[in-house]
N, C-alpha and C positions, 0 to 999 in steps of 0.2 A: 138277580139282576136288574128280574123289571123293579128289585124296591127303587133301584139307585133312579132309573131312566121318568119313572112314577110322575116329579116337579113335572119336565118338560113336557110328559105329553100330554096332562095335567090342563095343565096351560097352553100347550100350543092346539087343545083338539079346543079350546074356552077365546081362544083370539080368532079361528075358524082353519085359518092356515093346512091345507090338505095332505093328507095321506103321502107320506114318499115325494113331499117338495121338500126342491131345497132347502126356502127355508124355514118351514118345519122344524129342519137337521137342527138347523144354525142356535134357528128360536128356542130348540129347547136342549141346545148342547151353552143358550148365555144361561136358558135358567137356570137348568141342572149346572152350573158352577155354582151359582149365586148363590144357591139354595141350599148346600151341601157346603159354599162354603162357612158360611151362614153359622154354622148348623158345627161346622170342626173345630170357627173360632169362638163360639160361645163355650163345648167341651172339653179346650181346652181354658182360656177363660177358668173354667167355672171347678177346674181337675186345678189349679193352677195358687187356690187359695186354701 
């Protein structure tokens, strides 16, 4: 489960958002959605050929 949250955790730490902050949680959700969404689209596109 931590693997799925890793991109957001790393990005939030790089930006300097405090642990437990509401802004950190929202930023993590956004980054995770973008990263895993792009990966899913890439995989779906790759499998279509």
